[in-house]
DRENVO-337599 format. One line per field, with one value per residue: residue number from 0; residue in three letters; chain; x, y, z of N, C-alpha, C in turn. Coordinates in nm, 4 decimals, padded with zeros to 6 digits, always signed. Example, Ala and Ser with C-alpha at 12.3 -4.5 7.8 and 13.67 -1.06 7.14 Angstrom:
2
nr: 0:1
rest: ALA:SER
kette: A:A
neast: +01.3190:+01.2850
nnorth: -00.5690:-00.2250
nup: +00.7800:+00.7080
caeast: +01.2300:+01.3670
canorth: -00.4500:-00.1060
caup: +00.7800:+00.7140
ceast: +01.3200:+01.2900
cnorth: -00.3300:+00.0030
cup: +00.7800:+00.7870
***
This chain:
90
nr: 0:1:2:3:4:5:6:7:8:9:10:11:12:13:14:15:16:17:18:19:20:21:22:23:24:25:26:27:28:29:30:31:32:33:34:35:36:37:38:39:40:41:42:43:44:45:46:47:48:49:50:51:52:53:54:55:56:57:58:59:60:61:62:63:64:65:66:67:68:69:70:71:72:73:74:75:76:77:78:79:80:81:82:83:84:85:86:87:88:89
rest: MET:SER:ASN:HIS:HIS:THR:SER:CYS:ARG:ASN:LYS:THR:ASN:MET:TYR:ASP:TYR:ILE:ASN:PHE:LEU:GLY:ILE:ARG:ASN:SER:GLU:TYR:THR:LEU:MET:ILE:LEU:LEU:ALA:ASN:GLY:PHE:HIS:LEU:HIS:GLU:LEU:PHE:LYS:SER:PRO:ALA:LEU:SER:ARG:SER:VAL:VAL:ARG:GLU:LEU:GLY:LEU:THR:LEU:GLY:VAL:VAL:THR:MET:LEU:PHE:SER:ASN:VAL:ALA:ARG:TYR:ASN:GLN:TYR:LEU:ARG:SER:GLN:LYS:ALA:GLY:SER:PRO:GLU:GLY:LEU:GLN
kette: A:A:A:A:A:A:A:A:A:A:A:A:A:A:A:A:A:A:A:A:A:A:A:A:A:A:A:A:A:A:A:A:A:A:A:A:A:A:A:A:A:A:A:A:A:A:A:A:A:A:A:A:A:A:A:A:A:A:A:A:A:A:A:A:A:A:A:A:A:A:A:A:A:A:A:A:A:A:A:A:A:A:A:A:A:A:A:A:A:A
neast: +00.0839:+00.0623:+00.2217:+00.0710:-00.1884:-00.2314:-00.2155:-00.4396:-00.6466:-00.6085:-00.6692:-00.9312:-01.0388:-01.0102:-01.1526:-01.3989:-01.4634:-01.4672:-01.6782:-01.8838:-01.9034:-02.0055:-01.8643:-01.8072:-01.6483:-01.4893:-01.2809:-01.0674:-01.0195:-00.9512:-00.7220:-00.5473:-00.5310:-00.4275:-00.1863:-00.0454:-00.0112:-00.2260:-00.3971:-00.5786:-00.8832:-00.8790:-00.6603:-00.7431:-00.8343:-00.6266:-00.4510:-00.2213:-00.2280:-00.2915:-00.5597:-00.5098:-00.2805:-00.3701:-00.5454:-00.3746:-00.2974:-00.4598:-00.7256:-01.0682:-01.2089:-01.4485:-01.4411:-01.2155:-01.3141:-01.5225:-01.3821:-01.2332:-01.4343:-01.6061:-01.5080:-01.5669:-01.8420:-01.8317:-01.6897:-01.8777:-02.0725:-01.9322:-01.9075:-02.1803:-02.2382:-02.0731:-02.1764:-02.4149:-02.3428:-02.2884:-02.0401:-02.0073:-02.2042:-02.1297
nnorth: -00.1170:+00.2234:+00.5190:+00.7453:+00.6425:+00.5275:+00.7636:+00.9018:+00.7212:+00.7372:+01.0097:+01.0033:+00.8348:+00.9857:+01.2204:+01.1155:+01.0342:+01.2798:+01.3970:+01.2210:+01.2799:+01.5340:+01.7768:+02.1131:+02.3404:+02.1575:+02.1132:+02.2645:+02.1359:+01.8795:+01.9432:+02.0235:+01.7866:+01.5918:+01.7174:+01.6774:+01.4080:+01.2445:+01.0101:+00.8097:+00.7288:+00.5621:+00.6272:+00.8004:+00.6481:+00.5549:+00.4997:+00.6265:+00.8739:+01.2048:+01.4127:+01.6832:+01.7323:+01.7074:+01.9101:+02.1275:+02.1559:+02.3418:+02.2927:+02.3137:+02.2617:+02.1249:+01.9988:+01.8263:+01.6693:+01.5430:+01.3914:+01.2084:+01.0770:+00.9257:+00.7066:+00.4304:+00.4307:+00.5130:+00.2997:+00.1030:+00.1978:+00.1747:-00.1073:-00.1734:-00.0615:-00.2122:-00.4674:-00.4358:-00.4003:-00.5451:-00.6838:-00.7403:-00.9205:-01.1608
nup: +00.0025:-00.0812:+00.0548:+00.0127:-00.0220:+00.2291:+00.3814:+00.2942:+00.3750:+00.6551:+00.6985:+00.6227:+00.8179:+01.0565:+00.9871:+00.9400:+01.2024:+01.3367:+01.2028:+01.2776:+01.5468:+01.5265:+01.5379:+01.5437:+01.3145:+01.1767:+00.9870:+01.0780:+01.3283:+01.2299:+01.0851:+01.2930:+01.4471:+01.2581:+01.1882:+01.4237:+01.4460:+01.5043:+01.3674:+01.3881:+01.5412:+01.7572:+01.9175:+02.1143:+02.3171:+02.4504:+02.7541:+02.8011:+02.6915:+02.7622:+02.8378:+02.8830:+02.7381:+02.4721:+02.4773:+02.4875:+02.2304:+02.1170:+02.0923:+02.1928:+02.5227:+02.5107:+02.2612:+02.3022:+02.5035:+02.3775:+02.1832:+02.3383:+02.4845:+02.3207:+02.1795:+02.2079:+02.1475:+01.8789:+01.7653:+01.8041:+01.6302:+01.3903:+01.3706:+01.3499:+01.1047:+00.9424:+00.9723:+00.8453:+00.5883:+00.2584:+00.2610:+00.5288:+00.5811:+00.4929
caeast: -00.0007:+00.1413:+00.2094:-00.0446:-00.3144:-00.2449:-00.2443:-00.5842:-00.7263:-00.5977:-00.7442:-01.0730:-01.0750:-01.0244:-01.2529:-01.5325:-01.4827:-01.5038:-01.8149:-01.9679:-01.9174:-02.0746:-01.7747:-01.8053:-01.5082:-01.4255:-01.1578:-00.9609:-00.9931:-00.8846:-00.5865:-00.4670:-00.5073:-00.3381:-00.0529:+00.0093:+00.0031:-00.3525:-00.4586:-00.6757:-00.9687:-00.8426:-00.5555:-00.8066:-00.8638:-00.4975:-00.4319:-00.0966:-00.2630:-00.3564:-00.6497:-00.4513:-00.1839:-00.4484:-00.6046:-00.2722:-00.2857:-00.5393:-00.8631:-01.1508:-01.2322:-01.5590:-01.3918:-01.1302:-01.3981:-01.5946:-01.2824:-01.1974:-01.5502:-01.6897:-01.4376:-01.6482:-01.9696:-01.7969:-01.6561:-02.0069:-02.1377:-01.8634:-01.9478:-02.3136:-02.2274:-02.0071:-02.2736:-02.5268:-02.2939:-02.2771:-01.9184:-02.0273:-02.3058:-02.0688
canorth: +00.0023:+00.3403:+00.6145:+00.8364:+00.5730:+00.5178:+00.8934:+00.9329:+00.6436:+00.7924:+01.1297:+00.9725:+00.7790:+01.0977:+01.3004:+01.0447:+01.0329:+01.4196:+01.4192:+01.1441:+01.3544:+01.6607:+01.8787:+02.2337:+02.3767:+02.0244:+02.1195:+02.3168:+02.0293:+01.7754:+01.9924:+02.0226:+01.6494:+01.5276:+01.7783:+01.6321:+01.2651:+01.1751:+00.9591:+00.7034:+00.7654:+00.4722:+00.6864:+00.8636:+00.5501:+00.5165:+00.5552:+00.7090:+01.0078:+01.2952:+01.5171:+01.8176:+01.7394:+01.7301:+02.0460:+02.2233:+02.1716:+02.4493:+02.2504:+02.3527:+02.1567:+02.0494:+01.9079:+01.7251:+01.5769:+01.4566:+01.2977:+01.1036:+01.0119:+00.8619:+00.6025:+00.3033:+00.4531:+00.5195:+00.1653:+00.0274:+00.2508:+00.1120:-00.2456:-00.1869:-00.0275:-00.3258:-00.5746:-00.4029:-00.3942:-00.6740:-00.7550:-00.7790:-01.0293:-01.2935
caup: +00.0010:-00.0919:+00.1652:-00.0231:+00.0043:+00.3759:+00.4340:+00.2594:+00.4614:+00.7890:+00.6989:+00.6171:+00.9468:+01.1565:+00.9318:+00.9707:+01.3472:+01.3738:+01.1524:+01.3602:+01.6689:+01.5029:+01.5885:+01.4610:+01.2657:+01.1628:+00.9064:+01.1711:+01.4172:+01.1539:+01.0545:+01.4213:+01.4795:+01.1648:+01.1994:+01.5475:+01.4454:+01.5359:+01.2446:+01.4211:+01.6572:+01.8663:+01.9972:+02.2211:+02.4287:+02.5209:+02.8925:+02.7998:+02.6287:+02.8575:+02.7752:+02.8900:+02.6272:+02.3543:+02.4945:+02.4626:+02.0849:+02.0699:+02.0792:+02.3054:+02.6201:+02.4596:+02.1519:+02.3569:+02.5844:+02.2755:+02.1206:+02.4345:+02.5435:+02.2232:+02.0976:+02.2130:+02.0751:+01.7386:+01.7291:+01.7953:+01.5071:+01.2747:+01.3654:+01.2937:+00.9571:+00.8741:+00.9751:+00.7524:+00.4475:+00.1935:+00.3020:+00.6676:+00.5872:+00.4397
ceast: +00.0876:+00.1187:+00.0891:-00.1775:-00.3377:-00.2740:-00.3875:-00.6723:-00.7270:-00.6774:-00.8933:-01.1208:-01.1008:-01.1311:-01.3866:-01.5612:-01.5287:-01.6404:-01.9168:-02.0033:-01.9964:-01.9918:-01.7791:-01.6632:-01.4276:-01.2964:-01.0452:-00.9213:-00.9194:-00.7400:-00.4996:-00.4353:-00.4085:-00.1960:+00.0237:+00.0161:-00.1145:-00.4196:-00.5654:-00.7525:-00.9334:-00.7329:-00.6182:-00.8519:-00.7403:-00.4838:-00.3078:-00.1182:-00.3435:-00.4459:-00.5867:-00.3502:-00.2584:-00.5018:-00.5080:-00.2446:-00.3729:-00.6885:-00.9384:-01.1717:-01.3472:-01.5208:-01.3058:-01.2123:-01.4729:-01.4991:-01.2532:-01.3214:-01.6335:-01.6315:-01.5224:-01.7764:-01.9383:-01.7590:-01.7808:-02.0784:-02.0673:-01.8998:-02.0862:-02.3193:-02.1707:-02.1076:-02.3863:-02.4759:-02.2911:-02.1531:-01.9377:-02.1215:-02.2461:-02.0184
cnorth: +00.1221:+00.4298:+00.7058:+00.7719:+00.5592:+00.6551:+00.9345:+00.8509:+00.6932:+00.9259:+01.1039:+00.9157:+00.8928:+01.1850:+01.2430:+01.0497:+01.1798:+01.4453:+01.3427:+01.2184:+01.4893:+01.7842:+01.9977:+02.2677:+02.2521:+02.0258:+02.1666:+02.2022:+01.9185:+01.8133:+01.9836:+01.8742:+01.5784:+01.5811:+01.7260:+01.4777:+01.1805:+01.1310:+00.8573:+00.7467:+00.6820:+00.5261:+00.7525:+00.7760:+00.5052:+00.5817:+00.6404:+00.8518:+01.0936:+01.3945:+01.6539:+01.8364:+01.7721:+01.8732:+02.1522:+02.2432:+02.2863:+02.4129:+02.2879:+02.2340:+02.0697:+01.9520:+01.7978:+01.6236:+01.4860:+01.3559:+01.1829:+01.0211:+00.9272:+00.7526:+00.4765:+00.3188:+00.4582:+00.3762:+00.0801:+00.0717:+00.1834:-00.0365:-00.2622:-00.1550:-00.1464:-00.4438:-00.5581:-00.4003:-00.5294:-00.7503:-00.8055:-00.8938:-01.1583:-01.3718
cup: +00.0028:+00.0301:+00.1342:+00.0112:+00.1547:+00.4368:+00.4090:+00.3510:+00.6032:+00.7963:+00.6988:+00.7487:+01.0435:+01.1120:+00.9663:+01.1189:+01.3898:+01.3224:+01.2361:+01.4899:+01.6445:+01.5478:+01.4875:+01.4208:+01.2491:+01.0852:+00.9938:+01.2665:+01.3474:+01.1241:+01.1804:+01.4554:+01.3875:+01.1717:+01.3237:+01.5633:+01.4857:+01.4047:+01.2673:+01.5454:+01.7775:+01.9627:+02.1210:+02.3333:+02.5022:+02.6562:+02.9044:+02.7463:+02.7302:+02.7836:+02.7784:+02.7739:+02.4961:+02.3563:+02.4509:+02.3153:+02.0261:+02.0504:+02.2058:+02.3962:+02.5704:+02.3503:+02.2104:+02.4319:+02.4859:+02.2143:+02.2086:+02.4737:+02.4478:+02.1398:+02.0974:+02.1354:+01.9232:+01.6845:+01.7110:+01.6623:+01.3854:+01.2617:+01.3136:+01.1463:+00.8828:+00.8618:+00.8772:+00.6093:+00.3894:+00.2352:+00.4408:+00.6855:+00.5418:+00.5572
***
């Protein structure tokens, strides 16, 4: 897989997560996260990642709270989407 393809997939993953959360100013949030190496929503469930560190990137407390608090809910949503797709029914 090429680096470009991986980069596009990572951007889509984080973009989809931000859209799922309904975060306003999503492009700014995406730019900040990608520029700081946050390519997968799963990073926000890591016990090694501090909310205060993410907050220092310039994101609001509300956005940071949403990013950290909804990983399980988003994973459940993704599983339900996969189960409903033709690939998930096989």
